[in-house]
C-alpha positions as CSV (number, residue, x, y, z in Angstrom):
1,M,25.6,12.3,26.4
2,A,26.5,9.1,28.1
3,S,25.8,5.8,26.3
4,K,25.4,2.3,27.4
5,K,26.0,-0.9,25.4
6,V,23.0,-3.3,25.3
7,T,22.2,-6.5,23.5
8,V,19.0,-6.7,21.3
9,T,17.7,-9.3,18.9
10,I,16.7,-8.0,15.5
11,P,15.4,-10.0,12.5
12,E,18.3,-10.8,10.2
13,D,16.7,-9.3,7.0
14,L,15.8,-6.1,8.8
15,L,19.3,-5.8,10.2
16,E,20.8,-6.3,6.7
17,E,18.6,-3.5,5.3
18,I,19.4,-1.1,8.1
19,R,23.2,-1.8,7.9
20,A,23.1,-1.1,4.1
21,E,21.3,2.2,4.7
22,T,23.3,3.4,7.7
23,A,26.9,2.7,6.7
24,E,28.0,6.3,7.3
25,R,26.3,7.1,10.5
26,G,26.3,3.7,12.0
27,L,23.8,1.2,13.4
28,S,23.9,2.5,16.9
29,A,23.0,6.1,15.8
30,Y,20.1,4.7,13.7
31,V,18.7,2.6,16.5
32,A,19.0,5.4,19.0
33,E,17.1,7.7,16.6
34,A,14.4,5.0,16.0
35,L,14.0,4.6,19.7
36,R,13.6,8.3,20.3
37,F,11.1,8.5,17.5
38,K,9.1,5.6,19.0
39,R,9.2,7.1,22.5
40,D,8.0,10.5,21.1
41,R,5.2,8.8,19.3
42,D,4.2,6.9,22.4
43,Q,4.2,10.1,24.4
44,L,2.1,11.8,21.7
45,A,-0.4,9.0,21.8
46,E,-0.7,9.4,25.6
47,L,-1.3,13.1,25.1
48,V,-4.0,12.5,22.5
49,D,-5.7,10.0,24.9
50,W,-5.6,12.5,27.7
51,L,-7.0,15.3,25.5
52,Q,-9.8,13.1,24.3
53,E,-10.7,12.3,27.9
54,E,-10.7,16.0,28.8
55,H,-12.4,17.4,25.7
56,G,-14.0,14.5,23.9
57,P,-13.0,12.9,20.6
58,V,-12.1,14.9,17.6
59,T,-15.1,15.3,15.3
60,E,-15.0,14.4,11.6
61,A,-15.3,18.1,10.7
62,E,-12.3,19.0,12.9
63,H,-10.3,16.1,11.5
64,A,-11.1,17.2,7.9
65,T,-10.1,20.8,8.7
66,A,-6.8,19.7,10.2
67,L,-6.0,17.6,7.2
68,D,-6.8,20.5,4.9
69,E,-4.5,22.7,6.9
70,L,-1.7,20.1,6.7
71,D,-2.2,19.9,2.9
72,E,-1.8,23.7,2.7
73,L,1.4,23.5,4.8
74,D,2.8,20.7,2.7
75,A,2.1,22.7,-0.5
76,E,3.8,25.8,1.0
77,H,6.9,23.7,2.0
78,K,7.0,22.2,-1.4
79,R,6.8,25.6,-3.0
80,R,9.6,26.9,-0.8
81,R,11.9,24.0,-1.6
82,T,11.2,24.3,-5.3
83,T,11.7,28.0,-5.6
84,G,14.3,28.3,-2.8
85,R,12.6,31.7,-1.9
86,R,10.5,33.1,0.9
87,D,8.0,35.8,0.5
88,A,9.0,39.3,1.6
89,G,8.7,39.8,5.3
90,E,8.8,36.1,6.2
91,A,11.1,35.0,9.0
92,A,14.2,33.1,7.9
């Protein structure tokens, strides 16, 4: 993938923290990943806005159900990381 060098201004304290954390992979890789993450979040927010225009806002009951499902997924992921095993018949 082609890259282009740019100049940006970053608060000094933030830059020091990031450099300390990114010594191995480098500042440029960290910034590129952060920009991709921000772009993806912005696109997701646009999608949410569009969906709410098309279908109305999410109800509190729907929101609660989604949070419960996420909690269940988090618990399953934690279980798998802890045991290092999958149940029989599960995809790898």
